[in-house]
Every structure is written in C-alpha cells, then in structure tokens.
C-alpha positions in Angstrom: 8.0 2.6 28.0 6.0 2.4 24.8 6.9 4.9 22.0 4.9 8.1 21.8 2.9 6.7 18.9 2.3 3.1 18.1 2.1 2.2 14.4 -0.1 -0.7 15.3 -2.9 1.6 16.6 -2.6 3.8 13.5 -2.8 0.7 11.3 -5.9 -0.6 13.2 -7.5 2.8 12.8 -6.7 2.6 9.1 -8.3 -0.8 8.8 -11.4 0.5 10.4 -11.7 3.5 8.0 -11.0 1.4 5.0 -13.8 -0.9 6.1 -16.0 2.2 6.2 -14.7 3.3 2.8 -15.6 -0.2 1.6 -19.3 0.7 1.6 -18.6 2.2 -1.8 -17.9 -1.4 -3.1 -21.6 -2.2 -3.0 -21.0 -5.9 -2.7 -24.7 -6.4 -1.9 -25.6 -5.1 -5.4 -23.1 -7.6 -6.9 -24.5 -10.4 -4.7 -28.0 -9.6 -5.9 -26.9 -9.7 -9.5 -25.0 -13.0 -9.0 -27.3 -14.8 -6.6 -25.6 -18.2 -7.1 -22.3 -16.9 -5.7 -21.7 -17.8 -2.0 -18.5 -15.6 -2.1 -20.4 -12.4 -2.9 -23.2 -13.3 -0.4 -20.4 -13.7 2.2 -19.0 -10.2 1.3 -22.5 -8.7 1.4 -23.2 -10.1 4.8 -20.0 -8.7 6.3 -20.5 -5.3 4.6 -23.9 -4.7 6.3 -25.2 -4.6 9.8 -27.0 -7.7 11.0 -30.8 -7.2 11.6 -30.6 -7.5 15.4 -28.9 -10.2 17.4 -25.3 -11.2 16.4 -22.7 -9.3 14.4 -20.9 -9.1 11.1 -17.5 -7.6 10.3 -19.3 -4.3 9.5 -20.7 -4.3 13.1 -17.1 -4.0 14.4 -16.4 -0.7 12.7 -18.0 1.6 15.3 -16.8 -0.3 18.4 -13.3 -0.4 16.9 -13.3 3.3 16.3 -14.6 3.9 19.8 -12.1 1.5 21.4 -9.2 3.3 19.6 -10.3 6.7 20.9 -9.7 5.2 24.4 -6.5 3.5 23.5 -4.9 6.7 22.1 -5.9 8.8 25.2 -3.0 7.8 27.6 -0.5 8.6 24.9 -2.1 12.0 24.3 -2.2 12.9 28.0 1.4 11.9 28.4 2.5 14.1 25.4 0.5 17.1 26.6 1.7 16.7 30.2 5.3 16.6 28.9 4.6 19.8 26.9 3.6 21.5 30.2 -0.2 21.7 29.9 -2.1 21.9 33.1 -4.7 19.4 34.1 -7.4 22.0 34.1 -6.5 23.1 30.5 -6.6 19.5 29.3 -10.0 18.8 30.9 -11.5 22.0 29.4 -10.1 20.9 26.0 -11.6 17.4 26.4 -15.1 18.8 27.0 -14.7 21.2 24.1 -13.6 18.3 21.9 -16.6 16.3 23.1 -19.0 19.2 22.1 -17.4 19.5 18.6 -17.7 15.7 18.0 -21.4 15.8 18.9 -22.0 18.8 16.6 -20.0 17.3 13.8 -22.0 14.1 14.0 -25.3 16.2 13.8 -23.9 18.2 10.9 -23.0 15.1 8.9 -26.4 13.5 9.4 -28.1 16.7 8.4 -26.8 16.7 4.8 -29.5 17.0 2.2 -32.2 17.8 4.8 -34.4 20.9 4.9 -33.3 21.7 8.5 -30.9 20.5 11.2 -31.5 16.9 11.9 -31.0 16.4 15.6 -29.9 12.8 16.1 -27.2 11.4 18.4 -26.7 7.8 17.2 -23.9 8.8 14.8 -20.5 7.4 15.6 -18.9 10.8 16.3 -21.9 12.0 18.4 -21.8 8.8 20.5 -18.1 9.2 21.2 -18.6 12.9 21.9 -21.3 12.3 24.5 -19.0 10.1 26.5 -15.6 11.6 25.8 -15.5 14.1 28.6 -16.2 11.4 31.2 -13.6 9.1 29.5 -11.0 11.9 29.9 -11.8 12.3 33.6 -11.4 8.5 34.0 -8.1 8.6 32.2 -6.8 10.7 35.1 -7.8 8.1 37.6 -6.0 4.8 38.5 -6.7 1.8 36.3 -8.6 0.2 39.2 -11.2 3.0 39.0 -11.5 2.5 35.3 -12.4 -1.1 35.8 -14.9 -0.2 38.5 -16.5 2.4 36.2 -16.8 -0.2 33.4 -18.5 -2.7 35.7 -20.9 0.0 37.0 -21.8 1.1 33.5 -22.4 -2.4 32.1 -24.3 -3.7 35.2 -26.4 -0.5 35.5 -27.3 -0.3 31.9 -28.3 -4.0 31.9 -30.4 -3.5 35.0 -32.1 -0.4 33.5 -33.2 -2.4 30.4 -34.2 -5.4 32.5 -36.4 -3.4 34.8 -38.1 -1.5 32.0 -41.4 -3.4 31.0 -41.1 -5.6 28.0 -43.7 -5.0 25.2 -47.0 -6.7 26.0 -49.4 -8.5 23.8 -51.2 -5.2 22.9 -48.0 -3.4 21.9 -48.4 -1.5 18.6 -45.4 -2.8 16.7 -46.3 -1.0 13.4 -46.4 2.4 15.2 -42.9 1.7 16.4 -41.7 0.9 12.9 -41.4 -2.9 13.4 -43.3 -5.3 11.2 -45.5 -7.4 13.5 -44.1 -10.5 11.7 -40.5 -9.4 11.9 -38.5 -12.7 12.4 -35.9 -11.2 14.7 -38.2 -10.3 17.7 -37.1 -11.8 21.0 -39.2 -13.7 23.5 -39.0 -14.3 27.2 -36.6 -12.3 29.3 -34.6 -11.2 26.1 -37.7 -9.3 25.0 -36.5 -6.4 27.2 -34.0 -5.8 24.4 -36.4 -5.9 21.4 -36.3 -3.3 18.7 -38.1 0.1 19.3 -39.8 -1.2 22.4 -37.1 -0.9 25.0 -35.8 1.7 27.5 -33.6 3.6 25.0 -36.4 3.9 22.5 -38.7 5.3 25.2 -36.0 7.8 26.2 -35.7 9.0 22.6 -39.5 9.4 22.3 -39.1 12.1 24.9 -35.6 13.5 24.3 -35.5 13.8 20.5 -38.9 15.5 20.4 -37.4 18.4 22.5 -35.6 19.5 19.4 -37.1 21.2 16.3 -38.0 18.4 13.8 -39.6 18.0 10.4 -42.1 15.6 12.0 -42.3 14.2 15.6 -39.9 11.4 16.4 -41.6 8.0 16.7 -38.8 5.5 16.1 -35.4 5.0 14.5 -35.8 2.7 11.5 -32.6 0.8 12.4 -33.4 0.7 16.1 -30.4 2.9 17.1 -30.7 5.0 20.2 -29.1 8.0 21.9 -28.5 6.2 25.2 -26.1 3.8 23.4 -23.4 6.3 24.2 -23.4 4.9 27.8 -22.2 1.4 26.8 -20.1 3.0 24.0 -18.3 4.7 26.9 -17.7 1.2 28.2 -16.1 0.3 24.9 -13.9 3.4 25.1 -12.9 2.5 28.7 -11.8 -0.9 27.5 -9.7 0.9 24.9 -8.4 3.2 27.7 -7.3 0.2 29.7 -5.6 -1.2 26.6 -3.7 2.1 26.0 -2.6 2.2 29.7 -1.3 -1.3 29.3 0.7 -0.4 26.2 2.4 2.4 28.1 3.3 0.4 31.1 6.8 -0.6 32.0 6.5 -4.3 31.1 7.9 -6.4 28.3 6.2 -6.6 24.8 5.5 -10.3 25.2 3.7 -9.8 28.5 1.6 -7.1 26.8 0.6 -9.4 23.9 -0.3 -12.2 26.3 -2.4 -9.9 28.4 -4.2 -8.5 25.3 -4.8 -12.0 24.0 -6.2 -13.3 27.2 -8.4 -10.2 27.6 -9.7 -10.7 24.1 -10.7 -14.3 24.6 -12.4 -13.5 28.0 -14.3 -10.6 26.4 -15.5 -12.6 23.4 -16.4 -15.6 25.6 -18.2 -13.6 28.3 -20.2 -11.5 25.8 -21.2 -14.6 23.8 -22.1 -16.5 27.0 -24.4 -13.8 28.3 -26.3 -13.9 25.0 -26.3 -17.7 24.9 -27.8 -18.0 28.4 -30.5 -15.5 27.6 -29.2 -13.0 30.2 -28.4 -10.2 27.7 -28.6 -10.6 23.9 -25.6 -9.5 21.8 -27.1 -6.5 19.8 -25.0 -3.9 18.3 -27.8 -1.5 17.3 -28.6 -0.8 20.9 -25.1 -1.6 22.1 -26.1 -4.1 24.8 -23.5 -4.8 27.6 -22.9 -8.2 26.1 -22.1 -6.6 22.8 -19.7 -4.2 24.6 -17.8 -7.3 26.1 -17.9 -9.3 22.8 -16.8 -6.5 20.5 -14.2 -5.3 23.1 -12.8 -8.8 23.2 -12.5 -8.7 19.4 -10.7 -5.3 19.6 -8.2 -6.6 22.2 -7.3 -9.5 19.9 -6.9 -7.3 16.8 -4.6 -5.0 18.8 -2.6 -7.9 20.1 -2.0 -9.3 16.6 -1.1 -5.9 15.1 1.1 -4.9 18.0 3.0 -8.2 17.8 3.5 -8.0 14.1 4.1 -4.2 13.6 5.6 -2.9 16.8 7.3 -6.0 18.3 8.6 -7.8 15.2 9.0 -4.5 13.3 7.2 -5.7 10.1 5.9 -2.2 9.3 6.2 -1.7 5.5 3.1 -3.6 4.6 1.0 -1.4 7.0 2.0 1.9 5.4 -1.2 2.3 3.4 -3.2 1.7 6.5 -1.2 4.2 8.6 -1.8 6.8 5.9 -5.5 6.5 6.6 -5.3 5.9 10.3 -3.3 9.0 11.1 -6.1 11.1 9.6 -9.2 9.3 10.8 -11.4 12.3 11.4 -10.7 13.6 7.9 -11.3 10.0 6.5 -14.6 9.7 8.4 -15.9 13.1 7.0 -14.7 12.2 3.5 -16.6 8.9 3.5 -19.8 10.7 4.6 -19.6 13.5 2.1 -17.6 12.7 -1.0 -18.2 9.2 -2.5 -21.1 10.1 -4.6 -19.4 13.2 -6.0 -16.3 11.1 -6.8 -18.4 8.4 -8.4 -20.1 10.9 -10.6 -16.8 12.5 -11.6 -15.4 9.1 -12.5 -18.4 8.4 -14.7 -18.1 11.9 -16.3 -14.4 11.8 -17.1 -13.7 8.0 -17.6 -17.0 7.1 -19.2 -19.7 4.6 -18.1 -18.2 1.7 -20.0 -14.9 1.4 -18.1 -16.4 -0.2 -15.0 -18.4 -2.7 -17.0 -15.4 -4.4 -18.5 -16.4 -7.6 -16.6 -20.1 -7.2 -17.1 -22.8 -5.1 -15.5 -23.0 -7.3 -12.4 -19.5 -6.3 -11.3 -19.6 -2.6 -12.3 -20.6 -1.4 -8.8 -17.7 -3.1 -7.2 -15.1 -1.8 -9.7 -16.5 1.7 -9.5 -16.4 1.5 -5.7 -12.8 0.3 -5.8 -11.9 3.4 -7.9 -13.7 5.6 -5.3 -11.7 4.1 -2.5 -8.5 4.6 -4.4 -9.3 8.3 -5.0 -10.1 8.8 -1.3 -6.8 7.0 -0.3 -4.8 9.2 -2.7 -6.3 12.4 -1.2 -5.3 11.1 2.3 -1.8 10.2 1.0 -1.5 13.7 -0.3 -2.5 15.1 3.1 0.0 12.7 4.8 2.9 13.8 2.6 2.2 17.4 3.5 1.6 16.6 7.2 -2.0 17.9 7.0 -4.0 16.1 9.8 -7.5 17.1 10.8 -7.6 17.3 14.6 -10.5 18.2 16.9 
C-alpha cells in the first residue's frame, strides 16, 4: 500500500505553485526589452497562455492543480475513514468545501472592484463547481469513474458540436473578438471559436443573473463558466491516478501504467485536434485539451514518483514540498501579495539594486526577489506546521 502522503504529489504541487509565482518574473517585459534574444522569447511564450489553439507550459498550471486535487482525494478519504468519519459526514464536508472554493475564487477576483465580481472561471471556482461530484465518484468503483469521464468528454463535445457555429453575419466585435483575429477557426472546428460557442452563450444568460457593474457581453480571454465540466474530467483523471498509487501493486508497475496513460492521453488529445474533430483549446477546456493535459500530468507524476518515492531521492525536492503542502495559502498569496512585496522591496532596498545588470533585466530580478519572499513565508509556515485547509 502507498504511504499516507506521497512526497512526489507534494513536489508536483510545489512545481505548479512556483510556476504561478513565476508570473512575477515578468519575462515578457524582458523579452520586449531584448527583442533579439530567442531565450527570453522562449521564456515569455511559456509564461503566458497561448491565444487559442495549442498550449504552453503556463497552460499546464490549472490542469495540473485540478489533476492533483483528484490525485489527493483517495488518500484523504482513506485517512478520514481510518479516523472513524462516517460517509455522510465526509460528503457534507465535500460539498461545504466546494462552496468555499467557489466563494474564495469570486473573492479573489473581486479585489480592487467597486462591488462583488461574480465570475466562475477562476481556478478555485472551477474546482469547487465540480468537487462535490468528484467526491461522490471517489466513493464509486474505478470502472464508474472511467464511465463518468467518457460521458463527460463525449457529452461536452457533442453539446459544442450541435450548437450552431457563428455564421457570416456574426458580430465579432460585439463579442470582443477582432474581426481579423488570426486565430479564428474554420469548418467544423468553428464550433469552438472564441466567444461564439455554447459556453459563451450560456454565460450571456447565467452571468447576467448576478449584480454587475455592466451587463456581461463576453470574457476578454474567452474563458467560460461551463469549463468546470471538462475540468471535472481532469480531476477524474487525477482521481484514477490517486487510486492507482494506493493499489496493492509494485512501484514499477505503477510507473509503467502512469507512463502508458500519459502517452495515450497526449497522443489522443493531439490526434483529435489534428483530425479537426476537436481543437486543443485550454481557454474553453475542450475535451481534447482534457486528454492532452491529463496525459502530460500522468507523465509528470510518473517521473516524480519514480525519482522521489521509488528511488528515494527526496532532498532536492524539499523546496517544492514546502510550497506544495500549503497550496491554498500559496495560491492566495500569489493573487494578493506580489505587488505589495514588490513595492516594499523598492522602498527598503532602493530602485537601483535590481538594475545592476541594466534596466532590461530589472523586472526579472525584482520578480525573483518577490518569489524568494513568498517562499520564505511558506517556509516559516511549514516550520510551524501552519497549513491552510478548506
């Protein structure tokens, strides 16, 4: 049986949060200041979301976070069952946790606004909207989890495919899309175009049910509330991963299964996009993106599990574990504190320190200092066993 807590999962969670912290590095500002550098252009590309089809490293942050929620659940249920908690109590807590995550996501997105900003595309809100259903599936056999995953992906694909694609008279400007935007899709793939698809139509109705500064017309990034449905698919993949890691089978067999699942997920997601059946779009979390990103998550877990938990090479991962064991706190910190820390560093260390290599690299050095401060806060919390739980 796997140990109660796998360091590899905490390390993976730490990698995800550090990638989120990495937004403070502002590599795109450096790339703009040094336009001849292919290296900084590469860093910029992987620290931003792609415009529509495809993915960068940054596009793996949210699916990884969601995947790990599912992967941790079998261990949590086992620990709480061993502590004598009833199934009813655990289900009630799961739906309470789901509500808190949705509310926390709304609260974080409302910062600096004159009124509550009701939006549900935030990572925490997306997880919260599906978490209760995920918990119920965790109490079912793995076969039922696979069936639920298939139903979610096939049903979500069919819903988009059946919704009418934008016609020649569609008002792209009113939907927040430049009529000459180069990332628009043609043919059958047009069913998954930005702000002209089923999820956008749903939000035109749903989000206008809430008090708003102005009526909702579109999301500038194309993100949508209904993405929580395929996000639930990603969490189910994580749940299946967690169940595997708790099974009574050898570590080598686990690694092989994870590696094969990773390759199959990557290949199937890519193939659906390449054949024009379903484009790989993170911003609306298409079923092909669920498979592609889920495959990447399986491969990362396989590598970390082999290195950290099987071979026992753990010391290098300690900085990651510090962050990964406090992921909710880390997420809130990266949403609320970087600008304050950045201003404080300027105040107390002076403006010149971060310009030691020239103005072009100042944003990167200042961002690295912000990341260090955030990590030191989490290290302080780790040493004192302070962990934010929902």
